[in-house]
N, C-alpha and C positions, 0 to 999 in steps of 0.2 A: 612623544608620548610613554620612550621610558625617561628621558629628564624628566616629566612630573609625576610617572607614576618614580622613581627613586627618589625622589626631590618629596612629596608627599603622599609618599607609600603604604608607611604607619600607621595611618589618622585611616587613609582608605583599603587597608588589611582591618585595622576595626573595625569601623562600619560592618565591613561584609561577613565576619565570625562572628561579629555580635545579629543583625539581625538575622543571618541565621539561629545560631540559640537558640534564637528568640522563638524562631518557629516558623518565618520564611523563607521558604529551597531557595535560597541565595548558596556557589559556586565557593563556601566556605573557603572545605580542607584545596579544593586547586588554587585559593587564592593562597592561603598560606605557601604550599608550593612555590608555586610563585613567585612569590616572595623570599623563600631561603634561597631558590638559585639562584635568584639577583643579589641574596644575600652571600652564595658563592662565588660569584661575581667580579667580589667588596662593596659592590652598594649600597648596601647596611651592611649590622653588625646582626649574627644566627642569634643572639642575646634574646637584644631588640622584636627582633620577627619574633621568636618565642617567649615572649616577654607582656605583647602587644594580644600573640590570635591568642593566647590563653587564655590572659586576660577577660579578652572580648568576649569567651569562651563560658566561663563563670559567668559574667553580667548577663550573654544574652540570658544562658538556664534560667540564672535568676528570674527573671520580670521575667521569661514565660512560663518557668512553678507559682509565682505568685499571681504578676495580670489574667494568665488564660487559666490556667491548674489551677490554683485556692476562688480568685472574688471573680474574676472571670463564668468561669465552672460550669454544670448541665446548663445551665443558661443559656452565656455562650451558644453549647452548639444546637439550644431547643429553635435558633433563634432563623435557622433555612431547613425547607425539609430534608432536602438532598443530603446537607449535614447531622441533622437530624437521622439521617435515621441509617449514615452510614458509625456516624458515634452507640446508634444502638444497637448496632452485628461486633464490630471491634471495640467498644471503651469495657464492658463487664469481662470481657479477656484479657486487657491491657491492665485494667485495675487489678487481678489476681493474681497477675503476673508481678507485678509489684508488692503485692500488699507479702509475696512467698519466697521474691530474688529482687529489691526493690535495690540494697548497693551497690547486689553485680550489675542489676539493670541499664542502672545513672552512668554506674564506670562506662561497663563496658557500649552500647550504647551514643556516646561520644565517636565511638570509630564507626561503627555502621551507618549510612546515607544517609536512610529515611527516618531513623531512631534520634538521629543527632539531631534533630529542627523539631522534633515532640515526644524524645521519651521529658523531658524538661514539664510539661504541662500536662502528660498523664501520672508523673508521680506525684504534681499540685492537683488535677483529678481524686488521683484513689487517698491524699491524703497520710500522700509521706514524712512520717516528721525532718519538721525544716530543719534542723543541726545537719541531721543526719546526710537530708537531700542532696546537704552548700557541702558539706566532710566528699564527701561515694561522688558530689560534680567536680568539687577542687581537682580534686586526685586524678579525676582523670580529663582535664580541664586541661591542668596542667602533666599530664602524661601524655597525653595526645594532642598539643605546642607541639612540645620536644620526641617525641619519635617520628612524629612526621617534619617534621621544619627537621631536624636534623640529617632525620633521612634522604627528604629534596636536597639540603646544602651538604653535602657530601658524594652522594650520585647523581645529583644535577652536577658541581664539580665539574665531577673525572666520564660525568655523557658530552660534556661539552669541550674538555676536554678533546676528549674521542678524534672525536668529529673534525677537534682544527688540526688533529693526529694524524687520521687516515683522513680524514672524507665522506662524501657520497656513501661510502659500502656501511662506515659507525657510526650514519644514520637510522639509513636503511634500519639495521642491528638495534640501536635503541628502539625505533616504535617497535620494533616486531617485537621484546622482551616485552616494555611497555604492557600490548596491545594482550600479552598474556599473560603479563601480571593482572589487568582492568579483570582480561574474562572468568579468572580464578575470584580475584576479588567481589565481583560480582557470582559467580557460585555461589562463596558462601557467603554470601545475604543471601539468597535467596531459598538456599541451608537456613539458614539462621531464623526469617521469617515464613518459611512454611513448619518451621518446628516449633 
C-alpha cells in the first residue's frame, strides 16, 4: 500500500482535496497531513505536496462556487424536501455573514472542517464577487496547504524520529498530544460554528 501511495499519491491527494473542496465531505486535510509526513520520510517533495494540495483546494472551491453556488443556486436545494428545509433555516444567516465578512469567511473557512467543504458554494449562493472570491480562496488555499503541509512535514518527521529513538513511550506521548490537539481544535470549531 505504501508503494502505491508513494508512486501514485500526488494525484490521489489532488482528487481527495479537490472533491472535499467542491463540497463532498472527504478527509482532504488528513490526506495532506499524511502526505506531509510521507514527504518528511523522503517519499516525495514537500513542495510538490503543498503545490498539489493548494491547486486542488483552489480548483475544487471554484468548482463548488460556480456549479453549486452560482449555477445550481437555490433551485438545487429545492429538489429535496429535507435539504430545502435545511437551506431555508441555514442559508439566510450564511448569506448575511458572507455579505458582511465574505473575504474573511472564505479565507478562514479553509481552516475549519465543515466550512472547508461548504464555504465556496455559500459564497456562490450569496453572489460574492467572483474575483474577490478567487483572491480570498487562493490566499486561503495556499496558506492552508503551506501551513498544514509544513506542520505535518516537520512534526511528522520529529514524531517518527522520537518513536524510533524512544519506542513505545514516545508513541504513547505522541498519541496523547494528538488527542489533546484534536480536542482543542474541535472545541474551537464548536465555538466558531455556534457564534
